[in-house]
KEVEX-694996 format. One record per residue (C-alpha): residue in one letter; z, y, x. Coordinates in nm, 4 decimals. Layout:
REM KEVEX-694996
  aa         z         y         x
   a         Z         Y         X
...
//
This chain:
REM KEVEX-694996
  aa         z         y         x
   m    8.1222    6.3892   10.1051
   v    8.1551    6.0975   10.3448
   t    7.9157    5.8118   10.2766
   p    8.0654    5.4663   10.3433
   k    7.8976    5.3008   10.6332
   p    7.7161    4.9880   10.5207
   n    7.7987    4.6613   10.6935
   f    7.4676    4.5563   10.8521
   t    7.4193    4.2626   11.0797
   s    7.3174    4.3176   11.4373
   k    6.9574    4.2282   11.3467
   t    6.7267    4.5274   11.3299
   v    6.6359    4.6259   10.9741
   k    6.2716    4.7328   10.9420
   v    6.2034    4.9616   10.6469
   h    5.8681    5.1158   10.5480
   l    5.8938    5.4153   10.3154
   y    5.6066    5.6462   10.2238
   f    5.6479    6.0170   10.1514
   p    5.4098    6.3086   10.1890
   g    5.3522    6.3726   10.5566
   k    5.6056    6.1179   10.6791
   t    5.6080    5.7446   10.7504
   i    5.9247    5.5987   10.9036
   c    6.0407    5.2782   11.0589
   r    6.4081    5.3011   11.1430
   s    6.7057    5.0892   11.2204
   n    6.9559    5.3728   11.1815
   p    7.1862    5.2669   10.8958
   r    7.2466    5.6196   10.7624
   d    6.8744    5.7115   10.7690
   c    6.7879    5.3811   10.6077
   e    7.0395    5.4370   10.3262
   y    6.9080    5.7877   10.2604
   y    6.5447    5.6863   10.2327
   i    6.6204    5.3826   10.0162
   f    6.8071    5.6127    9.7766
   k    6.5162    5.8590    9.7755
   d    6.2722    5.5759    9.7109
   l    6.4741    5.4622    9.4109
   l    6.4690    5.8152    9.2696
   l    6.0928    5.8292    9.3103
   r    6.0472    5.4952    9.1345
   m    6.2711    5.6117    8.8488
   y    6.0606    5.9275    8.8142
   i    5.7387    5.7299    8.8042
   r    5.8830    5.4947    8.5439
   a    5.9949    5.7900    8.3340
   m    5.6371    5.9218    8.3387
   e    5.4941    5.5867    8.2134
   k    5.4406    5.6072    7.8368
   i    5.3742    5.2364    7.7845
   t    5.6003    4.9786    7.9425
   e    5.6879    4.6225    7.8549
   q    6.0153    4.7434    7.7053
   i    5.8370    4.9964    7.4834
   l    5.5949    4.7317    7.3613
   l    5.8834    4.5025    7.2689
   e    6.0666    4.7831    7.0895
   k    5.7653    4.8858    6.8810
   s    5.6511    4.5357    6.7927
   s    5.6907    4.2964    6.5056
   p    5.8228    4.0331    6.4768
   k    6.1036    4.1129    6.7172
   t    6.0772    3.9029    7.0299
   n    6.1400    3.9160    7.4030
   r    5.7933    3.7885    7.4926
   l    5.4717    3.9903    7.4817
   e    5.2707    3.6781    7.3992
   q    5.4487    3.6466    7.0617
   i    5.3875    4.0010    6.9340
   k    5.1657    4.0116    6.6223
   i    5.2024    4.3726    6.5028
   l    5.2315    4.6783    6.7296
   n    5.2747    5.0446    6.6336
   l    5.1868    5.2913    6.9122
   s    5.1031    5.5820    6.6820
   r    5.1881    5.9488    6.7514
   m    5.2863    5.9005    7.1160
   g    5.0424    6.1511    7.2656
   l    4.8579    5.8694    7.4402
   k    4.5404    5.9197    7.6401
   g    4.3157    5.6485    7.7741
   e    4.4874    5.6458    8.1121
   d    4.8221    5.5848    7.9396
   l    4.7139    5.2408    7.8193
   p    4.7821    4.9852    8.0953
   v    4.5086    4.7251    8.0500
   p    4.6789    4.4408    8.2465
   l    4.9970    4.4824    8.0432
   l    4.8270    4.5143    7.7028
   s    4.6022    4.2178    7.7762
   k    4.9118    3.9972    7.7679
   l    4.9271    4.0540    7.3904
   c    4.7238    3.7417    7.3214
   s    4.8637    3.6973    6.9671
   l    4.8381    4.0604    6.8573
   e    4.6724    4.0880    6.5139
   q    4.7443    4.4494    6.4100
   l    4.7439    4.7570    6.6357
   d    4.8112    5.1144    6.5252
   l    4.6926    5.3789    6.7745
   s    4.6585    5.6616    6.5224
   g    4.7689    6.0168    6.5935
   n    4.7093    6.0067    6.9692
   m    4.4586    6.1748    7.2047
   l    4.2365    5.8771    7.2862
   q    3.8717    5.9467    7.3691
   e    3.7816    5.5802    7.4089
   i    3.9317    5.2334    7.4370
   p    4.0010    5.1454    7.8030
   k    3.7455    4.9156    7.9645
   g    3.8563    4.5601    8.0245
   l    4.1031    4.5506    7.7354
   c    4.1094    4.1984    7.5912
   l    4.2860    4.1349    7.2578
   p    4.1295    3.8121    7.1247
   s    4.3445    3.7850    6.8104
   l    4.3164    4.1484    6.6994
   k    4.2044    4.1735    6.3357
   i    4.3230    4.5195    6.2230
   l    4.2894    4.8365    6.4334
   n    4.3807    5.1939    6.3396
   c    4.2358    5.4630    6.5678
   s    4.2348    5.7442    6.3139
   n    4.3296    6.1018    6.4083
   n    4.2355    6.0777    6.7757
   d    3.9759    6.2447    6.9996
   m    3.7371    5.9482    7.0033
   e    3.3968    6.0278    7.1534
   d    3.2695    5.6845    7.2590
   v    3.2690    5.4002    7.0062
   v    3.0760    5.1640    7.2357
   s    3.4093    5.0964    7.4082
   l    3.5185    4.9142    7.0885
   e    3.2617    4.6408    7.1538
   a    3.5141    4.4353    7.3501
   l    3.7286    4.3959    7.0347
   r    3.4696    4.1766    6.8596
   n    3.7121    3.9972    6.6285
   v    3.8284    4.3129    6.4498
   e    3.7829    4.2836    6.0719
   e    3.9428    4.6101    5.9569
   l    3.9035    4.9435    6.1379
   r    4.0046    5.3030    6.0681
   l    3.8389    5.5931    6.2523
   e    3.8978    5.8839    6.0139
   d    3.9809    6.2308    6.1504
   n    3.8033    6.1859    6.4821
   l    3.6298    6.5230    6.5027
   y    3.3530    6.4214    6.7423
   l    3.2349    6.1078    6.5617
   t    2.9263    6.1179    6.3382
   v    2.7557    5.8848    6.0926
   n    2.5549    5.7537    6.3902
   d    2.8773    5.6376    6.5544
   e    2.9827    5.4668    6.2321
   h    2.6591    5.2658    6.2323
   k    2.7108    5.1757    6.5979
   v    3.0610    5.0459    6.5233
   i    2.9380    4.8329    6.2324
   f    2.6703    4.6799    6.4543
   l    2.8959    4.6238    6.7564
   l    3.1782    4.4555    6.5616
   p    3.0171    4.1494    6.3970
   k    3.3221    4.0571    6.1875
   l    3.4016    4.4074    6.0602
   r    3.4178    4.4098    5.6787
   i    3.6620    4.6930    5.5959
   f    3.5830    5.0321    5.7514
   n    3.7972    5.3372    5.6743
   g    3.9448    5.1518    5.3778
   k    3.6101    5.0548    5.2182
   d    3.4352    4.7181    5.1869
   i    3.1132    4.7441    5.3892
   s    2.9818    4.3875    5.3478
   s    2.6475    4.4864    5.1961
   t    2.5905    4.7832    5.4273
   a    2.6979    4.5843    5.7318
   h    2.4531    4.3017    5.6662
   h    2.1669    4.5484    5.6356
   i    2.2660    4.7266    5.9574
   r    2.3168    4.4080    6.1588
   h    2.0289    4.2030    6.0237
   g    1.7939    4.3779    5.7803
   s    1.7326    4.6982    5.9729
   t    1.7422    4.5106    6.3044
   e    1.4602    4.2807    6.1950
   i    1.2530    4.5759    6.0726
   l    1.3059    4.7692    6.3975
   r    1.2313    4.4609    6.6022
   k    0.8940    4.4112    6.4334
   r    0.8068    4.7754    6.4945
   v    0.9111    4.7530    6.8608
   i    0.6908    4.4467    6.9074
   g    0.4067    4.6389    6.7440
   v    0.4417    4.9201    7.0005
   w    0.4302    4.6662    7.2842
   e    0.1289    4.4765    7.1510
   r   -0.0701    4.7937    7.0904
   s   -0.0177    4.9683    7.4240
   f    0.1589    4.7551    7.6860
   s    0.1347    4.4377    7.8919
   l    0.3300    4.2831    8.1763
   p    0.2430    4.4063    8.5280
   d    0.0574    4.1774    8.7645
   p    0.2218    4.0888    8.9925
   i    0.5675    4.1264    8.8416
   t    0.8088    4.2990    9.0778
   a    1.1400    4.4652    9.0140
   q    0.9852    4.8053    9.0744
   s    0.6767    4.7530    8.8550
   l    0.8860    4.6001    8.5757
   a    1.1295    4.8917    8.5824
   a    0.8380    5.1350    8.5512
   v    0.6946    4.9449    8.2521
   e    1.0370    4.9274    8.0884
   k    1.0851    5.3035    8.1227
   r    0.7465    5.3814    7.9644
   f    0.7881    5.1146    7.6933
   v    1.1364    5.2295    7.5906
   h    1.0245    5.5928    7.5824
   a    0.7202    5.5099    7.3692
   a    0.9223    5.2979    7.1263
   c    1.1932    5.5636    7.0844
   t    0.9300    5.8334    7.0332
   q    0.6985    5.6493    6.7945
   i    0.9394    5.4522    6.5749
   k    1.0842    5.6463    6.2824
   y    1.3255    5.4691    6.0506
   g    1.5829    5.5838    5.7998
   p    1.7043    5.9401    5.7370
   n    1.7017    6.2067    6.0089
   s    2.0805    6.2027    6.0146
   l    2.0607    5.8528    6.1685
   s    1.7968    5.9318    6.4306
   e    2.0458    5.8987    6.7175
   y    2.1533    5.5526    6.6012
   t    1.7911    5.4472    6.5486
   k    1.6943    5.5492    6.9024
   w    2.0022    5.3689    7.0376
   r    1.9025    5.0455    6.8614
   v    1.5324    5.0822    6.9435
   e    1.6152    5.1230    7.3131
   m    1.8386    4.8161    7.3008
   i    1.5822    4.6033    7.1163
   a    1.2978    4.7166    7.3455
   k    1.4892    4.6173    7.6580
   e    1.5826    4.2820    7.5026
   y    1.2236    4.2131    7.4041
   l    1.0840    4.2962    7.7457
   k    1.3484    4.0747    7.9045
   s    1.2521    3.7916    7.6696
   l    0.8946    3.8133    7.7998
   t    1.0019    3.7803    8.1607
   c    1.2965    3.5384    8.1483
   s    1.1973    3.1751    8.1945
   d    1.3775    2.8859    8.0309
   e    1.5263    2.7938    8.3687
   e    1.6935    3.1332    8.3817
   g    1.8761    3.0771    8.0608
   g    1.6045    3.0788    7.7931
   k    1.4188    3.3606    7.6280
   i    1.6180    3.6277    7.4567
   t    1.4867    3.7040    7.1114
   d    1.7712    3.8858    6.9428
   t    2.1318    3.9660    7.0234
   t    2.2256    4.0436    6.6657
   p    2.5765    3.9058    6.5985
   t    2.5469    3.5574    6.4505
   k    2.7422    3.4125    6.1614
   e    2.8493    3.0658    6.0516
   n    2.5578    2.8614    5.9009
   e    2.5584    2.8828    5.5349
   e    2.5274    2.5951    5.2874
   f    2.3374    2.7051    4.9756
   f    2.4053    2.5611    4.6299
   s    2.1780    2.7744    4.4113
   l    1.8602    2.9861    4.4199
   a    1.7165    3.2430    4.1782
   w    1.3898    3.4400    4.1758
   s    1.3103    3.7838    4.0387
   t    1.0764    4.0807    4.0797
   v    1.2294    4.4239    4.1400
   l    1.0785    4.7622    4.2155
   m    1.0529    4.8849    4.5735
   s    1.0004    5.2560    4.6325
   r    0.7144    5.3763    4.8497
   t    0.6396    5.6935    5.0395
   g    0.5455    5.9689    4.7970
   g    0.7761    5.8540    4.5181
   s    0.5704    5.5651    4.3771
   a    0.7061    5.2102    4.3438
   r    0.5583    4.8604    4.3671
   p    0.6815    4.5165    4.2519
   c    0.8629    4.3105    4.5140
   n    0.9372    3.9390    4.4661
   i    1.2841    3.8527    4.5953
   l    1.4894    3.5361    4.6288
   a    1.8676    3.5258    4.5838
   a    2.0557    3.2395    4.7496
   g    2.4264    3.1613    4.7139
   g    2.6583    2.8913    4.8414
   k    2.9920    2.7925    4.9820
   r    3.0807    3.1255    5.1444
   g    3.0677    3.3163    4.8150
   l    2.7936    3.5478    4.9445
   v    2.4626    3.6233    4.7759
   k    2.1802    3.6515    5.0295
   l    1.8781    3.8580    4.9245
   i    1.5464    3.7557    5.0803
   h    1.1916    3.8930    5.0771
   p    0.9976    3.5704    5.1453
   r    0.6594    3.7362    5.1874
   v    0.7719    3.9069    5.5082
   n    1.0272    3.6383    5.6020
   l    1.3144    3.8882    5.5839
   a    1.6758    3.8397    5.4739
   f    1.7398    4.2049    5.3996
   g    2.0871    4.2088    5.2473
   e    2.3906    4.0310    5.1154
   f    2.6957    4.1012    4.9027
   r    3.0153    3.9146    4.8236
   a    3.0082    3.7709    4.4726
   s    3.3235    3.5615    4.4935
   r    3.6168    3.4609    4.7073
   r    3.5053    3.1006    4.6574
   a    3.1726    2.9171    4.6511
   i    2.8850    3.0088    4.4205
   s    2.7808    2.7206    4.1940
   i    2.4883    2.8651    3.9963
   m    2.2779    3.1832    3.9744
   r    2.0258    3.3204    3.7279
   f    1.8324    3.6466    3.6925
   s    1.7848    3.7978    3.3495
   p    1.4236    3.7707    3.2249
   r    1.4567    4.1051    3.0468
   n    1.6397    4.3090    3.3130
   a    1.4898    4.1900    3.6405
   s    1.7679    4.3382    3.8552
   f    2.0504    4.1727    3.6538
   l    2.1898    3.8665    3.8316
   f    2.4447    3.6214    3.6877
   t    2.6542    3.4267    3.9414
   g    2.8758    3.1348    3.8421
   t    3.1571    3.0608    4.0865
   y    3.4180    2.8020    4.1753
   e    3.6939    3.0460    4.0815
   n    3.5972    2.9748    3.7174
   k    3.4222    3.3048    3.6598
   i    3.0712    3.4276    3.5868
   f    2.9803    3.7726    3.7176
   l    2.6921    3.9911    3.6054
   w    2.5582    4.2196    3.8806
   d    2.2939    4.4886    3.8852
   i    2.1274    4.4953    4.2280
   g    1.9018    4.7862    4.1272
   g    1.5788    4.8542    4.3101
   l    1.4971    4.8742    4.6802
   d    1.4005    5.1746    4.8863
   r    1.1304    5.1432    5.1512
   d    1.3943    5.0443    5.4099
   y    1.5356    4.7670    5.1853
   n    1.8526    4.9583    5.1019
   f    2.0016    4.8671    4.7651
   k    2.3135    4.9395    4.5618
   i    2.5232    4.6744    4.3872
   s    2.7238    4.7345    4.0699
   k    2.9347    4.4821    3.8779
   l    2.8733    4.4913    3.5036
   l    3.0645    4.1967    3.3548
   v    3.3256    3.9335    3.4376
   l    3.3215    3.6257    3.2131
   e    3.6247    3.3946    3.2296
   t    3.5461    3.0219    3.2116
   c    3.7897    2.7329    3.1915
   s    3.6161    2.5384    3.4680
   t    3.3304    2.5614    3.7182
   p    3.0000    2.6832    3.5654
   l    2.7183    2.4356    3.6354
   h    2.4286    2.5764    3.4299
   l    2.3430    2.9154    3.2784
   s    2.0926    2.9712    2.9971
   l    1.9944    3.2925    2.8189
   l    1.8498    3.3106    2.4689
   p    1.4693    3.3277    2.4979
   t    1.4389    3.5858    2.2177
   s    1.7437    3.7974    2.3065
   p    1.8515    3.7350    2.6694
   d    2.0774    4.0412    2.6694
   a    2.2875    3.9178    2.3740
   h    2.4386    3.5775    2.4566
   l    2.4832    3.3491    2.7572
   l    2.5236    2.9714    2.7346
   s    2.7236    2.8196    3.0199
   g    2.7444    2.4455    3.0786
   c    3.0676    2.3884    3.2712
   d    3.2699    2.1034    3.4171
   d    3.4795    2.1044    3.0997
   g    3.2467    2.2013    2.8163
   l    2.9677    2.4261    2.6878
   y    3.0720    2.7865    2.6231
   i    2.9001    3.0840    2.4614
   f    2.9605    3.4406    2.5830
   d    2.8738    3.7744    2.4265
   i    2.7073    3.9707    2.7093
   q    2.6069    4.2868    2.5245
   l    2.6744    4.5817    2.7538
   s    2.7129    4.8218    2.4619
   k    3.0676    4.6941    2.4221
   n    3.3415    4.8523    2.6306
   t    3.5129    4.5358    2.7527
   q    3.4010    4.4388    3.1035
   k    3.6186    4.1268    3.1327
   r    3.5599    3.8723    2.8545
   n    3.6501    3.5197    2.7447
   e    3.4160    3.2816    2.5639
   e    3.3161    3.3658    2.2080
   m    3.2994    3.0003    2.1104
   e    3.2687    2.6446    2.2473
   i    2.9972    2.4048    2.1352
   v    3.1309    2.0499    2.0887
   f    2.9241    1.7304    2.0681
   p    2.9619    1.3885    1.9012
   v    2.9983    1.2126    2.2379
   y    3.3361    1.3858    2.2862
   k    3.4831    1.1415    2.0336
   k    3.4223    0.8579    2.2824
   k    3.6704    1.0013    2.5303
   d    3.8998    0.7571    2.7096
   k    4.1358    0.7596    3.0065
   k    3.8446    0.7630    3.2540
   n    3.6124    1.0170    3.0961
   t    3.6200    1.2986    2.8401
   y    3.2383    1.3368    2.8410
   r    3.2842    1.7143    2.8545
   t    3.1032    1.7776    3.1849
   i    2.7774    1.9470    3.0811
   d    2.5467    1.8686    3.3739
   g    2.2161    1.9442    3.1978
   l    2.1204    2.2502    2.9880
   s    1.7875    2.4172    2.9021
   f    1.6045    2.5730    2.6043
   l    1.3066    2.3714    2.4769
   s    1.2022    2.6477    2.2343
   d    1.3393    2.9722    2.0956
   d    1.5868    2.7648    1.8954
   i    1.6100    2.4088    2.0312
   v    1.8445    2.3396    2.3223
   a    1.8426    2.0254    2.5392
   s    2.1770    1.9316    2.6950
   k    2.3620    1.6282    2.8195
   s    2.7074    1.5263    2.9323
   h    2.8024    1.3170    3.2334
   m    2.7999    0.9430    3.1426
   q    2.6604    1.0188    2.7956
   g    2.3561    0.7953    2.8511
   s    2.1442    1.0208    2.6323
   i    2.0242    1.3791    2.5863
   y    2.0984    1.5916    2.2794
   l    1.8479    1.8242    2.1177
   w    2.0352    2.0723    1.9001
   s    1.9684    2.3918    1.7079
   w    2.1123    2.7162    1.8432
   r    2.0536    2.9129    1.5229
   a    2.1992    2.6497    1.2896
   t    2.4999    2.5961    1.5166
   r    2.5689    2.9691    1.5426
   a    2.5283    3.0120    1.1675
   s    2.7963    2.7476    1.1052
   w    3.0547    2.9473    1.3029
   n    3.3057    3.1242    1.0809
   g    3.4201    3.3660    1.3506
   r    3.7756    3.2332    1.3644
   k    3.7754    2.8864    1.5155
   k    3.6638    2.8619    1.8759
   e    3.5194    2.5092    1.8581
   v    3.1874    2.4771    1.6761
   p    3.0138    2.1370    1.6310
   a    2.6554    2.1355    1.7550
   v    2.3918    2.0813    1.4851
   v    2.2178    1.7874    1.6555
   l    1.8474    1.7464    1.5763
   a    1.7702    1.4442    1.7904
   e    1.9146    1.2169    2.0602
   l    1.6959    1.1018    2.3501
   q    1.7634    0.7697    2.5220
   w    1.8336    0.8101    2.8939
   s    1.9907    0.6234    3.1880
   s    2.3436    0.4841    3.1544
   t    2.4291    0.5956    3.5092
   d    2.7715    0.7250    3.6052
   v    2.6233    0.9565    3.8741
   p    2.7077    1.3169    3.7790
   y    2.5095    1.6414    3.8074
   l    2.1619    1.4965    3.7427
   s    2.0082    1.7970    3.5736
   l    1.7209    1.8158    3.3247
   g    1.4231    2.0498    3.2894
   t    1.2056    2.1665    3.0009
   c    0.8504    2.2967    2.9544
   p    0.8652    2.4891    2.6232
   g    0.4921    2.5588    2.6097
   y    0.4093    2.1857    2.6032
   g    0.7250    2.0527    2.4370
   y    0.8407    1.8408    2.7317
   v    1.1914    1.7417    2.8389
   v    1.2234    1.5670    3.1784
   c    1.5339    1.4254    3.3473
   g    1.5642    1.2209    3.6653
   d    1.8051    0.9347    3.7254
   e    1.9923    0.7681    4.0116
   q    1.6943    0.5448    4.1059
   g    1.4384    0.8208    4.1591
   r    1.2744    0.7745    3.8186
   l    1.1684    1.0576    3.5877
   w    1.2292    1.0147    3.2149
   m    0.9722    1.2228    3.0255
   y    0.9939    1.3097    2.6552
   h    0.7087    1.4773    2.4670
   i    0.8833    1.6328    2.1681
   t    0.6625    1.6827    1.8618
   d    0.7402    1.8091    1.5128
   t    0.6614    1.4653    1.3708
   m    0.9092    1.3031    1.6066
   m    1.1825    1.5478    1.5017
   e    1.1172    1.4831    1.1343
   k    1.1516    1.1084    1.1780
   f    1.4785    1.1334    1.3696
   k    1.7711    0.9652    1.1996
   s    2.1299    1.0143    1.3033
   g    2.2578    0.7267    1.5166
   k    1.9138    0.6234    1.6439
   t    1.7967    0.7438    1.9822
   i    1.4392    0.8326    2.0710
   s    1.2856    0.6441    2.3636
   a    1.1167    0.8200    2.6545
   t    0.7464    0.8910    2.6143
   e    0.6949    0.7817    2.9757
   v    0.9069    0.6890    3.2782
   l    0.7596    0.7811    3.6175
   e    0.8720    0.5364    3.8828
   w    0.9828    0.6502    4.2289
   p    0.6709    0.6663    4.4535
   s    0.8478    0.4955    4.7484
   p    0.7176    0.7130    5.0324
   v    0.7073    0.5468    5.3760
   r    0.8684    0.7011    5.6826
   a    0.7249    0.6124    6.0222
   g    0.9253    0.3286    6.1744
   m    1.1723    0.3218    5.8839
   g    0.9798    0.1599    5.6002
   a    0.9757    0.2626    5.2344
   l    1.2442    0.5068    5.1192
   e    1.4479    0.3714    4.8291
   g    1.4741    0.5772    4.5146
   p    1.7321    0.8566    4.5541
   s    1.9143    1.0465    4.2832
   i    1.7062    1.3210    4.1210
   n    1.9324    1.6248    4.1119
   g    1.6944    1.8807    3.9657
   i    1.3644    1.9150    3.7795
   a    1.1215    2.2079    3.7558
   m    0.7847    2.2532    3.5834
   d    0.5385    2.5406    3.5755
   p    0.4670    2.6949    3.2307
   d    0.1243    2.5275    3.2101
   l    0.2600    2.1865    3.3165
   h    0.0191    2.1552    3.6071
   y    0.2988    2.0513    3.8443
   l    0.6313    1.8728    3.8155
   v    0.8807    1.9057    4.1013
   a    1.1834    1.6815    4.1554
   l    1.4605    1.7652    4.4007
   t    1.6515    1.4675    4.5446
   d    1.9849    1.4116    4.7155
   k    1.7964    1.2958    5.0300
   n    1.6874    1.6472    5.1272
   m    1.3430    1.5759    4.9851
   a    1.1308    1.7400    4.7173
   v    0.8613    1.5377    4.5405
   v    0.5686    1.7037    4.3609
   w    0.3551    1.5440    4.0886
   k    0.0285    1.6989    3.9722
   r   -0.0916    1.6450    3.6145
   e   -0.4383    1.4981    3.5952
   s   -0.6703    1.6403    3.3320
   r   -0.8008    1.3947    3.0771
//
């Protein structure tokens, strides 16, 4: 075969080609043509050996596009990929990638330097994963699958949950409660124990040098990992991994000055600041070593993120959380009979009943959902019958007062209201107001209920037993059997709640000017009540006008909430100015 002679110019052509054992620089046209052809063959061979190319990424992506930057979903499953087959510079161009499937390959770890800032869902199941720490770079991942990786243990699962701060679905399961405990609860416990090891046996070297500090760090880390025992033996590897990390962070915090970037106290992944709308207290049992249990006072807090935070105030520890709703939590209340039963009212017009159970000595707990109560509007207040708190729930809502049967002996988990209590003020409805927003609700005795509607200008005292007895079981709406009507402010400010002190027969409600309207309800007063005539307040406490330095007296704010202790020693008012005011009753 005769090769056509190429038509080169008279200028010398300088070609550099690299082959084993030979480097050439020629101007011979035939030699040049031969080596260029051989070079092309070599490049084609190399390209054929590459498992991931730009073209492959485009072919296996969704939506279909000709630009890597626009790919959102990518399926690279079952391609026999190893770590070296993933070109980091090329994959890092996938800045919009949200879902990546790498299942069914031979990956031992995720390549270092891989940056996928938009990645939310990652499937690495059925691989040869050995190192989960490499996943730390993918910090925005929310859903992860790692099933069928033979070499991974429960310790690796805990590492993944800690390293990925936004992870909420792991191997198809919601891990919100477990994740919060791993990232925050257990971290705080381990941190306190690490500090205890340091304070008992260690101190900073004098003078501090790199060599002396390294020696102290080695001994400190070893002592902490040896002495600190936490959780089951199956998690000992994870515990030592976290203890080592926390010990190094703590020692660094003791030696880093503010000028060097501030002291490091904790590198636990942070979350958005919460805004709480409701609090509830209870006492649950906490197990102790040896099988015994002791009472533990806990605080539940819920707000706009739909999460319930569980706190042990005595040790200043937020030990857990769970998702109660997809929307904000408006109100919470523990059952006085079943201390671990928690009702949560939400902005998705539902009330949930949860059982948080007890706590083990490491603050682990298990959540179960017992009931879902459907409301027509947002629940604002929850009250349980004093004599039978496991029978009925009263819920004051944005659009009325509803009664729910909450007996767990019945099979139905999801329930609608049994009946609605209606009040005389509803007849005043006009284009501007229906008077159906129940923004105050509390039992004054085993039978008498105090409630009020927005813009009502008064407070009703009505009988639960008589009202319930008048219900025929068919009609949903039941008129309240009103016993008395208390005169109150004519304000149009909503959500000014009331409080009661059953032991002393007091009803108290604040107004928009910082005043407290107090009503001492006696049997004689109830007997004299006549329909259509309101009862005046026993006493009105004026706003105390506290003075702020350089700002003068603070004008009376709206009183949003009232609380009293059972013996009426103290009265607490919560205002809309981020201020709580406490009154103490003087003995006479």
